[in-house]
Structures are given as structure tokens and as C-alpha cells.
C-alpha positions as CSV (number, residue, x, y, z in Angstrom):
1,M,0.5,100.9,-112.0
2,R,-2.9,99.7,-113.7
3,S,-6.0,99.9,-112.3
4,D,-7.4,96.6,-113.6
5,K,-6.7,93.0,-113.5
6,T,-5.9,92.7,-117.5
7,V,-2.3,92.1,-117.7
8,W,0.1,90.8,-120.2
9,P,0.8,87.3,-121.0
10,S,4.0,85.6,-119.9
11,S,6.1,84.3,-122.1
12,E,6.0,80.7,-120.4
13,Q,2.0,81.3,-121.3
14,F,2.8,82.1,-124.5
15,W,4.7,79.1,-125.3
16,Q,2.4,76.6,-123.5
17,W,-0.5,78.1,-125.6
18,S,1.8,77.5,-128.4
19,L,2.9,74.1,-128.3
20,R,-0.9,73.5,-128.4
21,V,-1.8,75.2,-130.4
22,Y,1.2,75.0,-133.4
23,P,0.0,71.4,-134.4
24,H,-3.5,72.6,-135.9
25,L,-1.9,75.6,-137.3
26,Q,1.3,74.3,-138.9
27,P,0.9,73.5,-142.4
28,Q,-0.2,76.5,-143.6
29,L,1.9,78.9,-141.1
30,L,4.6,77.3,-142.5
31,Q,3.6,77.9,-145.9
32,W,3.2,81.8,-145.0
33,Q,6.3,81.9,-143.5
34,E,7.4,80.6,-147.2
35,E,5.3,82.1,-149.3
36,F,5.5,85.5,-147.6
37,G,7.8,85.6,-145.1
38,A,5.6,85.7,-142.5
39,N,6.7,84.9,-138.6
40,V,5.3,82.1,-137.5
41,N,5.6,83.6,-134.0
42,V,4.3,86.6,-134.7
43,L,1.7,85.1,-135.9
44,L,1.1,82.8,-133.0
45,L,0.9,86.1,-130.6
46,L,-1.4,88.2,-132.6
47,W,-4.2,85.6,-132.8
48,Y,-3.2,84.4,-129.1
49,L,-3.9,88.7,-127.6
50,E,-6.8,87.9,-130.0
51,R,-7.7,84.7,-128.0
52,L,-7.2,87.1,-125.0
53,G,-9.3,89.9,-126.1
54,L,-5.8,92.6,-126.5
55,E,-5.2,95.0,-129.1
56,V,-2.2,96.1,-130.7
57,N,-1.6,98.8,-133.4
58,S,0.3,98.5,-136.7
59,A,3.6,100.6,-135.1
60,D,2.9,97.9,-132.5
61,I,3.0,94.8,-135.0
62,V,6.5,96.7,-137.1
63,A,8.3,96.8,-133.2
64,L,7.5,93.3,-132.4
65,Q,9.1,92.5,-135.6
66,H,12.0,94.6,-134.9
67,A,12.7,92.6,-131.5
68,I,13.2,89.5,-132.7
69,A,14.6,90.5,-135.9
70,A,18.3,90.1,-134.8
71,Q,17.4,86.5,-132.9
72,Q,15.7,85.2,-136.6
73,Q,18.6,86.5,-138.7
74,L,21.3,85.5,-136.9
75,F,20.1,81.8,-135.3
76,T,16.3,81.2,-136.3
77,L,16.5,81.2,-139.7
78,P,21.0,79.8,-140.4
79,L,19.4,76.9,-138.3
80,R,16.5,76.2,-140.5
81,Q,18.3,76.8,-143.1
82,L,21.4,73.9,-142.5
83,R,18.4,71.7,-141.0
84,R,16.7,71.5,-144.8
85,Q,19.7,71.0,-146.7
86,L,21.6,68.6,-144.2
87,P,25.1,67.5,-146.5
88,A,24.8,64.3,-148.4
89,H,27.2,62.5,-147.5
90,L,25.8,61.6,-144.0
91,G,24.2,57.9,-143.7
92,A,20.7,58.0,-143.4
93,S,20.5,57.0,-139.3
94,A,23.5,60.4,-139.3
95,A,21.4,62.3,-141.0
96,A,18.2,61.7,-139.1
97,A,19.8,62.3,-135.9
98,F,21.6,65.3,-136.9
99,K,18.2,66.8,-138.0
100,Q,16.5,66.1,-134.9
101,Q,19.4,68.1,-132.9
102,L,19.5,71.0,-135.2
103,L,15.3,70.8,-135.1
104,Q,15.6,70.5,-131.2
105,T,18.0,73.6,-131.4
106,E,15.5,75.4,-134.1
107,L,12.9,74.9,-131.3
108,A,14.9,76.5,-128.4
109,S,15.6,79.5,-130.6
110,E,12.0,80.2,-131.6
111,Q,11.4,80.1,-127.8
112,L,14.1,82.8,-127.3
113,E,12.1,84.5,-130.1
114,Q,8.6,84.1,-128.3
115,Q,10.3,85.3,-125.6
116,Q,11.4,88.2,-127.5
117,L,8.2,89.2,-128.3
118,I,6.2,88.6,-125.1
119,A,9.4,91.3,-123.7
120,C,8.8,93.9,-126.0
121,L,4.7,93.6,-125.4
122,Q,5.2,94.5,-121.9
123,T,6.4,98.0,-123.1
124,L,3.4,98.6,-124.8
125,P,0.2,100.1,-123.7
126,L,-2.4,97.3,-123.0
127,R,-5.0,97.9,-124.8
128,P,-8.0,95.6,-124.3
129,K,-9.3,94.5,-128.1
130,T,-12.0,98.0,-128.6
131,T,-12.1,97.0,-132.5
132,Q,-13.0,94.9,-135.3
133,E,-9.3,94.8,-136.7
134,H,-8.5,90.8,-136.8
135,L,-4.4,90.8,-135.7
136,P,-2.7,88.5,-137.9
137,T,-4.7,89.3,-141.1
138,L,-2.9,93.1,-140.1
139,Y,0.1,91.6,-140.1
140,L,-0.1,90.0,-143.2
141,Q,-1.1,93.2,-144.8
142,Q,2.0,95.0,-143.7
143,L,4.2,91.9,-145.3
144,E,1.8,93.2,-148.2
145,V,0.2,90.2,-148.8
146,Q,-3.2,90.1,-150.8
147,I,-5.5,89.1,-148.0
148,D,-8.5,88.6,-150.6
149,A,-7.0,85.2,-151.6
150,L,-6.2,84.3,-147.7
151,S,-9.4,84.9,-146.4
152,L,-10.7,81.6,-146.4
153,Q,-7.4,80.2,-145.0
154,I,-7.2,83.1,-142.3
155,V,-11.4,82.1,-141.2
156,D,-10.7,78.1,-141.1
157,L,-7.6,79.1,-139.0
158,D,-9.8,81.4,-136.7
159,Q,-11.9,78.5,-136.3
160,A,-9.3,75.8,-135.8
161,I,-8.4,78.2,-132.4
162,A,-11.7,79.1,-131.0
163,A,-12.8,74.9,-131.6
164,L,-9.5,74.5,-128.7
165,Q,-11.0,76.4,-126.4
166,I,-7.6,77.2,-125.2
């Protein structure tokens, strides 16, 4: 049993935080998703942990990625691809309605990913942040992204999150 009051966040806390923060980060996160294969939920979780003053290490980030790999490959990515490549034979209103339904289903899959991330996180040792290691940057480095080229974007996202005060 833990002796202090610090606990990992619940999946609902993370989901609600993500819903408030994501609109402010969306363009950049989607760009990194497309360019580098970054998982938006992993990035959001790492920024959330930064805000909570909690820490994970490189091996933990790998475990988090593995925890959502099946959900991502079997459901989230195919739904996203289908939504992006709607058949041309659909009329405009039918296509819009179908796209909205696919988007809602994709969002439900994203929420399941977040639940899996939190379930994995709760199996890891709880560590208050003691290093200067920036968790989203650590993840991007694992994806072999050239961090120097993104440093200003990362700072901008850090500042956007801090400005929200959530």
C-alpha cells in the first residue's frame, strides 16, 4: 500500500483532461501523428503526467505503446483510414453523415486506448517527477524524431497546456 496520497490518474480523469486540452494541441499532434507515427493518446498522457508531476521512464513508455498496439492496429487506424477514404459514390449529405458516424466510432476507440494506457500505467511504479526529462520529448526521441527541429513546437505546446491551467 502506498504511504502517500499520490495516485495514478483514473481513465475518466485523463479522458476529461484530454477533451479540454486536445482542441488547443490538435494541429500539431495530428501533424506528428502523420509525420512520425506518434500516438496522440500517448503524447497526451505524457503531457498529463508532466502536469501532475509524475514520471515514467523509457521502458514504461514502451510498455504503454505495447498496451495499446492491438486496439490501435485492429480498430483505431482502420477506422481513421476508412473515414479519410469515403467512397466517391456517396452523395454529399450521406458522406457527411457517414463520416460523422465513423468519427464517433473512432473517438470511442481512442477512449478505449486511453483506458488501456491508464490500466498499464497503474501496473507501473508510481514515481513523482524528480528529473528534468520532458516525457513527450522522450517519447518522440524513441520514435527517432529529430528533436532540435521540434523544440519550438514542443515549447509552444507546453505553454498552451500551462495557459489552460487544468
